[in-house]
C-alpha positions as CSV (number, residue, x, y, z in Angstrom):
1,M,-10.7,-13.5,-7.5
2,L,-12.8,-13.4,-4.1
3,S,-15.7,-15.1,-5.5
4,G,-14.6,-18.4,-3.5
5,L,-14.4,-16.6,-0.5
6,K,-17.7,-15.5,-0.9
7,K,-19.1,-18.7,-0.2
8,D,-18.2,-18.9,3.3
9,F,-17.5,-15.0,4.4
10,T,-19.0,-11.6,3.9
11,V,-16.1,-10.2,1.7
12,S,-15.8,-6.2,2.0
13,S,-13.3,-3.6,1.7
14,V,-12.5,0.2,1.6
15,D,-12.7,1.5,-1.8
16,A,-9.6,3.2,-2.9
17,I,-8.2,4.1,0.4
18,G,-6.7,7.7,0.6
19,T,-8.7,9.2,-1.6
20,D,-11.1,10.5,1.1
21,P,-10.3,13.9,2.0
22,R,-11.5,13.3,5.7
23,Y,-8.7,10.9,6.1
24,P,-5.5,12.2,4.3
25,P,-2.1,10.3,3.9
26,T,0.0,12.0,6.5
27,E,3.1,10.9,8.2
28,G,2.8,7.5,9.6
29,W,-0.5,7.1,8.0
30,P,-2.6,7.6,11.3
31,H,-5.8,9.0,9.5
32,L,-5.5,5.9,6.6
33,V,-5.9,3.7,9.9
34,D,-8.4,5.6,11.3
35,Q,-10.4,5.2,8.0
36,L,-9.8,1.4,8.6
37,L,-11.1,1.2,11.8
38,N,-14.1,3.6,11.4
39,F,-15.3,1.3,8.6
40,L,-15.2,-1.9,10.6
41,E,-16.7,-0.3,13.6
42,E,-19.7,0.9,11.2
43,N,-20.0,-2.7,9.1
44,F,-18.8,-5.1,11.6
45,P,-19.4,-3.8,15.4
46,S,-19.5,-6.8,17.0
47,D,-17.9,-9.3,14.5
48,P,-14.2,-9.5,14.5
49,V,-12.7,-10.0,10.8
50,Y,-10.2,-11.3,9.1
51,G,-8.0,-8.7,8.0
52,V,-6.5,-9.2,4.7
53,G,-4.3,-6.5,2.6
54,H,-2.0,-6.4,-0.3
55,S,1.1,-3.8,0.2
56,L,-0.5,-0.9,1.6
57,G,-3.6,-2.6,2.8
58,G,-1.5,-5.4,4.4
59,Y,0.5,-2.5,6.4
60,L,-2.9,-0.8,7.3
61,N,-4.3,-4.0,8.8
62,Y,-1.0,-4.6,10.7
63,L,-1.1,-0.8,12.3
64,A,-5.0,-1.0,12.7
65,A,-4.9,-4.5,14.5
66,V,-2.1,-3.0,16.8
67,R,-4.2,-0.3,17.8
68,R,-7.6,-2.0,18.0
69,P,-7.2,-5.8,18.4
70,E,-10.7,-6.5,19.5
71,L,-11.5,-5.7,15.9
72,F,-9.7,-8.6,14.4
73,R,-9.6,-12.5,14.5
74,A,-6.3,-12.5,12.3
75,I,-4.4,-10.6,9.7
76,V,-2.7,-11.8,6.6
77,L,-0.4,-9.4,5.0
78,L,0.2,-9.9,1.2
79,D,3.5,-8.7,-0.1
80,A,4.1,-6.2,3.0
81,P,7.0,-7.0,4.8
82,I,7.7,-5.2,8.0
83,I,10.3,-2.9,7.5
84,G,13.0,-3.8,10.1
85,P,14.8,-1.5,12.8
86,V,17.9,-0.7,10.4
87,R,16.0,0.1,7.5
88,G,13.4,1.8,9.2
89,S,15.7,4.4,10.8
90,M,17.7,4.7,7.6
91,L,14.0,5.4,6.0
92,G,13.4,8.3,8.7
93,A,16.8,9.7,8.1
94,T,16.0,10.3,4.6
95,K,12.5,12.0,5.4
96,R,14.5,14.4,7.7
97,L,17.1,14.9,4.9
98,G,14.4,15.3,2.4
99,I,15.6,13.0,0.4
100,V,12.9,10.3,0.7
101,D,11.4,10.8,-3.0
102,R,14.8,9.1,-3.9
103,V,14.3,6.1,-1.5
104,T,11.0,5.1,-2.2
105,P,8.7,4.8,-5.4
106,A,7.2,8.3,-4.6
107,G,9.6,10.3,-7.1
108,G,8.5,8.2,-10.1
109,T,4.8,8.4,-9.0
110,R,4.1,12.2,-8.7
111,D,4.4,12.8,-12.6
112,R,2.8,9.5,-13.9
113,R,0.4,9.9,-16.8
114,S,-3.3,9.4,-15.3
115,T,-5.7,10.0,-18.2
116,W,-6.6,8.3,-21.1
117,R,-9.1,8.4,-24.0
118,T,-10.2,5.0,-24.0
119,R,-9.4,1.8,-22.3
120,E,-7.5,0.2,-24.8
121,E,-5.2,3.3,-24.9
122,A,-4.6,3.2,-21.1
123,K,-3.8,-0.9,-21.5
124,A,-1.3,0.0,-24.7
125,H,0.3,2.6,-22.3
126,F,0.9,0.1,-19.1
127,R,2.1,-2.6,-21.4
128,T,5.1,-0.2,-22.0
129,R,5.6,0.3,-18.4
130,K,8.4,-1.7,-16.4
131,L,6.2,-2.0,-13.0
132,F,3.6,-4.0,-15.5
133,R,6.0,-5.7,-17.6
134,N,5.2,-9.3,-15.8
135,F,1.3,-8.5,-15.4
136,T,-0.8,-11.4,-17.4
137,A,-3.1,-10.3,-19.9
138,R,-6.2,-11.1,-17.4
139,C,-4.5,-9.1,-14.9
140,L,-4.0,-6.2,-16.7
141,D,-7.6,-6.3,-18.2
142,D,-8.6,-6.2,-14.3
143,Y,-6.4,-3.3,-13.7
144,V,-7.7,-1.6,-16.7
145,S,-11.1,-2.3,-15.4
146,H,-11.2,-1.5,-11.9
147,G,-8.3,1.0,-11.3
148,L,-9.6,3.6,-13.7
149,V,-12.8,5.8,-13.4
150,E,-14.8,7.7,-16.0
151,N,-15.3,11.3,-15.5
152,H,-15.1,12.8,-19.3
153,E,-12.3,10.9,-19.5
154,L,-10.8,7.8,-18.2
155,R,-8.6,8.7,-15.1
156,L,-6.7,6.5,-12.7
157,K,-9.0,6.0,-9.5
158,I,-6.2,7.2,-7.2
159,D,-4.8,10.4,-8.1
160,P,-0.8,10.3,-8.6
161,A,-0.7,13.0,-6.1
162,I,-2.2,11.2,-3.4
163,E,-0.3,8.0,-4.1
164,Y,2.8,10.4,-4.3
165,Q,2.1,11.4,-0.6
166,I,1.0,7.8,0.5
167,Y,5.0,6.7,-0.4
168,R,6.3,9.7,1.1
169,T,4.9,9.0,4.5
170,I,5.1,5.6,5.0
171,P,5.9,4.5,8.5
172,H,9.4,3.9,9.5
173,D,8.7,2.6,12.8
174,M,6.6,-0.5,12.0
175,M,8.9,-3.0,14.1
176,R,8.5,-1.0,17.0
177,H,4.8,-2.0,16.9
178,L,5.4,-5.9,16.4
179,R,5.7,-6.6,20.0
180,K,2.2,-5.2,20.7
181,L,0.4,-7.4,18.2
182,R,-2.0,-9.3,19.8
183,V,-3.5,-11.2,17.0
184,P,-2.6,-14.1,14.7
185,A,-0.6,-12.8,11.5
186,A,0.4,-14.2,8.5
187,F,2.7,-13.3,5.9
188,I,2.5,-14.0,2.2
189,G,5.1,-13.2,-0.5
190,G,5.8,-13.8,-4.0
191,A,9.1,-15.2,-5.4
192,D,9.5,-11.7,-7.0
193,P,8.8,-9.3,-4.1
194,D,6.5,-6.3,-4.5
195,E,7.9,-3.6,-6.5
196,A,7.6,-0.8,-3.8
197,A,9.0,-3.1,-0.9
198,R,12.1,-4.1,-3.2
199,S,13.1,-0.6,-4.5
200,I,12.6,0.9,-0.9
201,A,15.2,-2.0,0.5
202,R,17.6,-1.7,-2.5
203,A,18.0,2.3,-2.1
204,L,18.2,1.9,1.6
205,D,21.0,-0.7,1.2
206,A,22.6,1.4,-1.6
207,L,22.8,4.6,0.9
208,S,24.2,2.3,3.7
209,A,27.3,1.4,1.5
210,A,27.9,4.5,0.2
211,P,31.3,6.1,1.9
212,R,30.7,8.4,4.6
213,A,32.4,11.9,4.6
214,S,35.1,11.9,7.3
């Protein structure tokens, strides 16, 4: 997918961010941002980069660029809409009330299946899941090829327990950082928005519409 870019750019990335125990996913993702910044400092110490990321990757590029703008030429967020102040405040409230799993995809992530005997078995399983319903055959093949690792059996590269923790700790104050952004930024979103962002927005809207106790 990125082969066209390699003609003019050096393409590099952090593999499976969040799985390095030195950078665990905690509230607001400060360690994940540290992991990205350390990667850039080690690999591109004097050459600012174009930071491009999808969903989590987009958010981390945004937060990293706010903290260390000198490391970036520009950032591009793919299906990573910045959560506005109203929904952000509501998301923060769900964390304090202990119901964030109902709002984010965290609840459905924690217990998802993570092992298979063969890639064909994994592919057949994914075809039955709503999240993969609109994947093209090529896209699903890529997911099975790159999203699974072999260790006596086929396993998801990112453990569901880690993904669960990432969803539970998503920053709810992203908009607060927007005025601090000092590098050019662009957002690209599909006609059908990212599932995680859509489910969070839908749940927060439902919460705001619920009748309050008198």
